[in-house]
SETI-86013 format. One record per residue: residue in three letters; x, y, z of N, C-alpha, C, O in turn. Coordinates in pm, whole numbers, plus 50000, padded with zeros to 5 digits. Example, Ala and Ser with C-alpha at 12.3 -4.5 7.8 and 13.67 -1.06 7.14 Angstrom:
REM SETI-86013
ALA513194943150780512304955050780513204967050780514244966850846 SER512854977550708513674989450714512905000350787513415011450804 
//
This chain:
REM SETI-86013
MET954746623970388955826611370401955396602570477955326607770589 PRO954916587170483954996577770552955836574370638957046572370634 VAL954716573770755956486566370857956566555670822955676549270767 LEU958326549870865958946540670780959096537370922959366544671017 THR958776519670916959396507971053960796503471063961416507670966 ASP961206499671109962676500771180962316475971102963056466471127 VAL961246475971036961126460370998960806456470902959606453670895 ALA961436454770813961496451770656960716445870586961026434070575 PRO959556449370517958676438870481959066427170393959776430570298 ARG958816415670398958586403670336958416400570232957566391970213 LEU959066405570128958726402569999959006388269930960006381169920 PRO957356386969878957926369669822958776370969706958956382969688 HIS959536362569600960516361969521958906362969418957736360769448 SER959676368169271959156372769198958716361669105957616360169051 LEU959756354369097959806335669015959586326969077959696328169199 PRO959196314769022959236304469085961186303969048961896310868974 LEU961656286469188963046286169167963226280569036964266283768978 GLU962336272268971963156272068827963206274468684963546268668581 GLN962476291268740962666303968633963456309368696964446302768664 GLU963776316168759964846327268827966756322168828967196311368869 GLU967386330868783968586325368781969336329868920969626340868968 LEU969526314468969969866314069116971936312769075972326309668962 PHE973036316169209973866311669142973866309569295973146315069379 PRO975356295169323976066289069410976786295569500977456303169430 ILE977086297469613977746304569724979096309569689979626318669753 ARG979746302569570980766305769521980876316369407981656325369375 GLU979636310669360979636320869265979946338069325980586348069293 VAL979336335069394979026350269472979896351369538979896362969580 ALA980796345369580982146351869646982966356969542983686366969549 ARG982816349369443983546356469311983116368769251983896376769200 LEU981886370369258981436382069207981506393269310981746403869253 THR981406394369428981406405769526982386404369601982816415069644 GLY983006393969637984686395769695984236392669844985096395369928 VAL983326388669880983206387570024982656366270040981586360170032 ASN984086362270063984236350970118982786339370216982146342570316 PRO982736328770150981446325670212981536322270364980526321270434 VAL982796320570411982416321570553981776329270627981276328470739 THR981866336970549981806355870602979696359470529978786366570572 LEU979786351770431978486349070343977866348070470977356356870539 ARG977976337170489977146322870582976806327570740975996324770827 ALA977906336470722977826344070901976876357470884976226361570980 TRP976806364970736975456375970732973706367970760972616371070809 GLU974316357370698972906350870702972826346170802971596346870799 ARG973076340170928972966330871033973266342371159972396342771245 ARG974286350471173974426363171265973956370271305973886372071427 TYR973336378971201972476392071129971566384371047970916393070990 GLY971236375371015969876374970908970196382270777969296380370695 LEU971086389170735970736399170634970696395870524970336403470435 ILE971096383070503971226377470372969876361170401970126352670486 GLN968376360470300968126347570336968156342670207967496349370128 PRO969056327370138969246326070004968046311670003967166309270086 ARG968246307769939966746295169932967826287169940968986290969926 ARG967426275069965968386256769964967736253569912966536255869909 THR968826242469815968186231369764967806219169839968436218169944 GLU966976209569815966876198969888968236189370027968206185070143 SER969156190769917969916185769963971106198370038972306197470066 GLY970216208470049970806220870160971956235170107972536244370165 HIS971866230969992972966242569983972426253269940971266255169903 ARG973186259269946972286278069939972546281169743973296278169650 LEU971416288169772971416295269619970656309969600969476312969619 TYR971696317269557971656339269598970636340969474970816332869383 SER970176345169466969746352369308969986370369317970216377669413 MET969836372869188969986388769171970146397369296971076402869355 THR968156395369318967856407069435969436399769589970126405969669 ASP969336388069563970486385869697972026393569695972736397869786 ILE972196393069541973706397669550974086415069539975086421869565 ASP972666417869482972826434169492972936437369636973516446769690 ARG972306428369683972126429469847972996430769945973066437770045 VAL973966418769875975366419669963976126425069909977286425069949 ARG975596433769762977146446769772976876461369823977616471169828 SER975246459169869974746468169918975586469670092976026479970144 ILE975576455270148976046453570280977286458770270977646467470349 LEU978466452470132979816459170175980106476470179980966483370234 GLY978826479670084978936496770114978906504270158979426515270139 TRP977876497770278977506504070368978856502470493979166512070563 ILE979226495170499980616487070603981616495770564982306502870637 GLU981656493970390982766507770396982826517270405983866523170433 ARG981576523170382981856534070495981336537770611980516546470640 GLY982026528270688982226523170876980526522970879980176529970784 VAL979716519470925978896515070949978906498871009979526492470923 ALA978626492671082979156485271153978366472871122977196476371104 VAL978506458071105977876451071076976306449971088975276449271022 SER976906450471241975586446371320974356459271314973296460671374 LYS974846464671247974146479971207973426486671132972786496971151 VAL973676474770970973576475370843972156473170835971426480170764 GLY971546458370946970296456570873969696467970952968746469870876 LYS969566475071028968546486471054968446495170932967416496270865 ILE969796502370901970016505270748968896501070634968016509170604 LEU968966488970578968436483870517966836486070499966126489770406 ALA966596481670648965216479370652964556491170597963736491570506 ARG965206504070693964746512570704964596520570510963786529570485 ILE965546514670404965596519870312963986512270251962986517770205 ALA964306497870276963256489470166961986490570169961366485070078 PRO961386496770256959786498070258959426509670131958336510470074 LEU960886520070098960556528469978960086524469863959126530669818 GLN960556514669797960186506069715958776501069736958076499369636 VAL958486499569811957156490369892956216498269867955106495469821 LEU956926515769915955696525669940956076538069771956076550369781 SER956236533469690956866542869655955446546169531955496556469463 HIS954866541369523953816548369428952356560069546951326565669510 ILE952816559269637951966569669760953056578569780952516589669787 ILE954376580169794955366584669790955026598169693955026596169571 PRO954776610269737954686623669691956106626169602957256623369636 ASN955566633469456956746631269326957806641469390959016640169373 GLU957236651569463958876659469489959616654869606960576662069633 PHE959396642869700960166630969777960696626569745961716625169812 VAL960586616069549960756609269468962066614069412963106607569414 HIS961906627469355962486635869297964266640969366965356639069312 ALA963956647169488964706652769623965246635369637966326633869693 ASP964816627869608965926613369712966836610169574968056608769582 HIS965966608769426967016611069354968246617169351969406613469365 THR967596629269326968556646269319969786638469442970886635769394 GLN969686637069508970376627769617971676614869594972886614269618 TRP970786607069543971926599169518973066603669380974236600169364 GLN971866616369258972436618269177974326628669191975356629569124 GLN973786634369324974386645869388976036636769423977176640769397 GLN975616624469485976776605969509977546607769442978746609269463 VAL976606607969297977466595669162977916606169146979126604169138 GLN977686618269134978316634669059980196640069162981236645569126 ALA979676634369289980956635669347981696624869329982916624669344 ALA981166617469304982436605369250983076605769116984256602469103 VAL982546608469046982566612468898983756623068925984926619068921 ASN983416638168956984216649169015985576643969026986496646268947 ALA985626636269137986796626269193987746624169099988916627669084 PHE986766615969025987986600068910987966591869022988916583969028 ASP986946591469134987066580869230986386564669157985196565469125 GLU987016552169134986076543169136985226539969233984016538169247 VAL986376539969309985926530169494984686534069550983836529469626 GLN984996549069454983756557569566982596551469494981946541769535 LEU982356559169367980926559069239980716540869312979726537469377 GLU981636533769287981286516569388980246516969406979216513769347 GLN980576522269516979886520769642978446526469634977506520369685 ALA978216544769532977626549069590976516540069387975746546569316 TYR976786530369371976126524469276975136516369321973936518069301 GLY975826504469406975376495469465974196498669615973406490869668 LEU974506512669645973606519469716972316520869677971206519469727 ILE972936524969537971376531469490970446518969440969246519669468 PHE971026505169351970516494369338970016490569461968816489369438 SER970156488369554969806486769694968396493269745967766488569840 SER967986504569672966746508469718966616511569622966526523469654 TYR966466511869471965486510969364965956501069233966996499969168 PRO964826495369231964656485069083965176486968988965356498668954 LEU965496479568931966516483968772965866496568750966166507368802 THR965146494768686964226509568587964676513768621965696517068561 VAL964426518768763964316534668883965386537768819965406545968727 VAL966836528568882968106530268910968336541368779968486553568785 PHE968316530868640968806536868467968136550568469968736561168491 GLN966356548668436965336555968408965636572768438965976581868363 ASP965296572268599965466581268699966836589268773967106600868806 ILE967416577768775968576588868863970286584468770971136593368775 LEU970546575468719972246572268592972106580868529972626592068534 LEU971016574868427970836577768272971056595368284972016601868245 PRO969926599668346969766613268380970506622768418970296634768400 LEU971686616468491972766627668509973926618268357974606627868321 TRP974216610668300974686605968215974746615468073975506620167989 LYS973206614368117973266627367948973336641567991973586649167897 GLN973216645968084973956659568154974956662368143975226674268125 LEU976176650668151977466645768127977956650567981978846658467948 LEU976946642267900976916642267772976806652467731977716656767660 GLN975986658167749975456678067695976576682467725977466684767643 ARG976646683967838978366693667910979406691267788979976699167713 HIS979436678467796980576674767663980576679267519981456684067447 GLU979306676067500978936679367332979096696567343979686701167245 ALA978826703167408978336716567426979426723467461979596733067386 PHE980746721767602981746728467600983226722667574984346727767574 GLY982646708167548984106697767491984606697167625985816699467631 GLN984076694867727984296683967867984196672067897983196667867953 ALA985026665867872984656653067789984746642567942983896634667982 SER985876645567995986606634768131985636626768200985376614868219 GLU985216637968231983456632768349982556620868281982416608868307 TRP982126627768204981026619568114982186607068056981766597168116 PHE983256602967984983916591767954984446583668074985026572868057 PHE984206590068215984956585968315983526569868387983686558668434 LEU982016580568345981336575268385980776566468289979866559368329 ASP981276565168120979866561468043980456547268057979796536968047 VAL982296548268090983026533668106982426525968266982036514468284 PHE982536535268345981676525068458980676521168430980566509768473 LEU979726524868373978236520868363978246514468246977236507868219 ARG978936514568185978896501568055979556492068121978886481968101 SER980566488768197980606481368199979776470368287979566458768250 ARG979436475068388978446472468489977346472068450976556471468544 VAL976486472268270975206467368224976176456868181975696445568187 LEU977806457468127977726444168101977686432968164977116422868123 GLN978726435068339977986420568372976966417768429976996406768484 ARG975816424868441974276421768446974006416168319973186406968316 LEU974386418668246973816411268131974336399968125973696391168067 LEU975596396768179975956385268163975496371868255975366359968225 LEU975296379368378974336370468511973546364968450973666353268414 VAL972116375968412970896373968369970806364468239969756357968238 ARG971876361468100971766357067990970726342768024970596338468139 VAL970206337967933969096327567926970236318467811970626322667702 LEU970476308667860970866301567746970256292667685970376281167729 GLN969396294867565968536291867502968826294067361969576302667315 PRO967966283167279968416289367104967446301067072967646308366975 ARG966106303267176965576316267136966456328567121966316331967238 ARG966966334467090966916348167087966206358967012965416357466919 VAL966686372467078966016385967099966766393367034966946401967120 ILE967456397366931968246406166894968456421366913967586429766889 VAL969316423266946969396444467016970716450766923971796447766874 CYS970106457666934971166471366828970326480066780969166477566750 ALA971206496866766971216507866768970366506666575970256498166486 LEU969966521366599969186521766491970576531366383970876542766418 ASN971186525966274971986533966248973136544966291973546554766229 ASP973506539666420974266551366545972966559566560972836569266485 GLN972366557866614970976566766631971506568266804970856577466855 CYS972416562366898972276561966984973136561267033973936558866942 ARG973786561667145974966553467225975296537667290974336532467347 GLU976346531467285975846519167367976196520367457977326515967480 LEU975376527667572975386524067736973736524867685973316513267685 GLU973066530867658971186533667532971266517867497970516510067557 VAL972166513467402971606500367382972126484267477971656473067493 LEU973146490867514972926477767656971896481067701970966473167682 VAL971606493667776971056494167920969076491967872968146490467951 THR969026492667716967456489667682967856474267705967416469467810 ALA968706464967616968736451767617968266447167816967376439467852 LEU969206455167905969326448968004967596446468062967276436668130 PHE966676456568021965796462668019964966447467966964536439168046 LEU964856446367826964316437767759964896418867830964456408467781 SER965746419267931966526404867969965486396368024965636384268005 SER964436400268092963676391468211962786382968070961766376368087 VAL963266384567976961796379067845962736364867837963896363167876 ASP961686354167763962116341067782962716336667699962486326167640 SER963816345967679964716344967536966166350867614966236354467732 ALA967166350967525968616348967541968626362767444968346364267325 ILE968956369667522968786385667470970896389167390971886390767462 GLN970866389067247971956394967189971926410567163970976417467126 VAL973116413967191973466425967157974606426567031975696420867031 LEU974056435166922974906440466810975986449666830975546459866884 ALA977286450266809977906468166825977296480266798976126480366758 VAL977716487266810976866500866744978216500866635979356496366650 GLY977606507966522977916506766402977266493966291977846489066194 GLN976666492666313976456477466309975496476866111974326473266105 PRO976456481665952975226487165872973776481465882973516471965955 PHE972646489165786971606485965903971406476065759971056464265750 ASP971616481565699971536471465489972026455365597971006451865656 GLU972976447765625973106433165654972576431465812973306426965901 LEU971526434765826970626431965934970116418865892970456407965938 THR969246421465798968696406465669969696388565686969436376665703 LEU970996398665665971566385965688972846382665783974016378865768 VAL971916386265892972376385866041971266378266084971446366866127 CYS970346382166080969056373666116968416360266037967736351266086 GLU968946362265883969436345765832970076341265923969526332265987 ARG971146344565955971886333066006971686328866134971856317166167 VAL971096343066257971056344466360969556326566427969476316266493 LYS968766336666332967346329266374966566337366415965406333266412 PRO966696347166453966096350566631964526355766588964016359566482 GLN964046353666726962846357166686962326363966713961136361766736 ALA963066381866732962536393866706963616400866703964476395766774 LEU964076413966632965116416666638964636432166644964076438066551 VAL964936437366761964896452366850965246465266756965936459666670 LEU965206477466724966276486366682966206498166836965366497566926 VAL966906504166830967206510666934967476527466887968616530466851 SER966646535766889967156551066830966706556866933965646551366961 ASN966976566467019966606578767073966176594467018965716604767069 HIS966566590166895966846605966812965546608866678965426600766585 ALA964726620566689963776620766636963946614466453964836614666368 PRO962666609866460962566596666312963156606866204963046619066210 ALA963896598466092963206604265951962326609065917961576611466011 PRO961706613965767960786610965717960116596465636959016591065624 GLU961836593965584962046579365539961806568665652961646556865621 LEU961796571365740961996556565878960886548365811961056542765703 PRO959596547865890959076539465798958816529465682958386517965670 ARG959386541165588959216530765485960276518365476960096506665442 ARG961636526665527962616519665548962646508165629963356498765593 LEU961866507365753961256500565846960606489365763961316479265761 ASN959426488365692958796484965662959046472765560958546461565560 ARG960146479765459961036472265344962006455865434961886443665420 LEU962926464865522963316457965629962596442865638962966431165622 ALA961156451165677960236438165816960046425065680959826412965687 LEU960226432665584959196422965446960706408365418960566396965373 SER961766413965459963416408665413963436403165513964626399965516 LEU962946398965615963036392865832961806379565770960946377165685 ASP962466374965875961916356165910961606365466059960456368366092 CYS961996366766086960866370866253960976388366265961576396066189 GLN960166391366391959606399866446960416414666416961646413266420 LEU960166422166401960716438066332959826441866464958666437966477 MET960686451866584960896464166672960816473666697959906476466619 LEU960976480766736961786495866782961376499866920960266498566972 ALA962426504666968962816510267088963186520767097963946524367006 GLY962756534467246963766544167256962666553467195961616550467138 ASN963216565567226962156581667183961726578067051960536581067043 ALA962266571666910961916571366796960766563366797959906565466710 SER960556552066902959966543966887958046550466897956946548766846 VAL958846559667017957236568067061956816577966988955726583067013 LEU957446581666905957446595666803957006588566657956176593366581 VAL957776575366634957036572666464955626559166525955726547366492 GLN955136561466562954336551266632953286549466531953106538566477 GLU952396562866497951176558466470951866561366304951356559066195 SER953046566366334953326561666152952786548366076952156546365972 LEU953576536566227953766530366244952706515066232953026503866191 ALA951346520166287949786517166291950036511366142950636515066041 GLY949046497066193948606483966097949546480366033949316476165920 SER950726480766075951896474465958952176466866123951556466366230 SER953526461366067953786442566150954846446166174955786438366172 ILE955006460766208956276466066293956046472766447955426483466444 GLY956516467566596956256468366737956916479266749957966482566696 CYS956126485966835956726498966928956736497167030955646498567085 LEU957586494367093958056489267268957956504967310957546505367426 GLY958116514667271958306530367362959566528167411960376519867369 ASN959746539067538960796539567570961386532867794962416528767847 GLU960086535667837960286529467925960726514467969960156505567907 GLY961566510868059961856499168115960686490168078960696483067977 LEU959656490968167958986478268219958016480668116957356470568089 VAL957816488368066956616490067910957196485967845956586477867775 MET958816487467809958946478367711959276466867705959346460667599 ARG959616460767851959986443567855957866436367840957356425567811 GLN957366449767880955286440567881954946439267716954286430367663 ARG955546450167656955226448567520955526437867408954856432267321 LEU957266437467461957836423667416956996414767430956696409367323 LYS956396410167536956126401467573955036394267481954826383467427 HIS954396408767499952866407967428953306400067338953526388067344 LEU953476410267219954536407867123954606392067052953896386966965 LEU956166385067153956756374167090955526366267151956126355567151 THR954316362967201953196355967232952086360867131950946360367177 GLY952186364167041951616370966964949826376967013948786374366954 ASN949996384967131949346389767130949626406467162949636410567278 PRO949796412667083949926427467032949316439767225948416438367308 ASP950176447267210949696452767380948806468067223949166473967121 THR947976467267283947656478667243947346492867323947036502967260 
//
């Protein structure tokens, strides 16, 4: 296990100022509940946040900064003095940088620990405790890891318990919480421009949360992401695309594909003026059947989905 120091590495911002979604201090205060005076004190007195500045000196905060503010709040609410929070965050930050060399068993154990915290909050139906755990997980891991490796596996466990034994309350509690938070993030990162990518469940073959998380994984592409409601009729997708005129239609399915799925998708693709793509577990299982067609398979992992979508939208299919 690598030795972690108290000094967090300074990571460069991944996007230029004009491309990254940035928020003024009043909006950050509204989203986090922390007033501007406190935000400025956390920056000047403790160095906990490092917002960017406009030429006129106004502070601008990224989504990473907002997640950090929520993380700081979570530690303070757990009884940690604000003067000590910086050292805790400094110990957590290297885990993201060093995650590629940390043995899998350590990573799995850490994920399990976070899942146990979330499970405890869900068992108690304690939304405050669940919000704190959620914020702390986001302060420790990137978005794809948060959902793919920590939250969705627990969500699926509770769903299976619900379907097998009729124990529904805990799953409903976590499902409602996660859907509301993912919707909030989708609103924050939305791109306001005419180019759109539509994301939709394929024939009700996944839950709403799975569609929303897929949309969130794809939200970094240079297009607005529009999510259609679960239950959208398959036969009316052509009509929707005729009116919206998107760049691409992404269908999400986590079910084993029916034998007739490739034929139905190819027929749909012929009726569209945009690219048709498939995401989720079904896209992995049906990929060979769609080889040579115009339909793009995005896979079922967040980073892979995002990369393949970018390649397909730019006319460079990912092999």
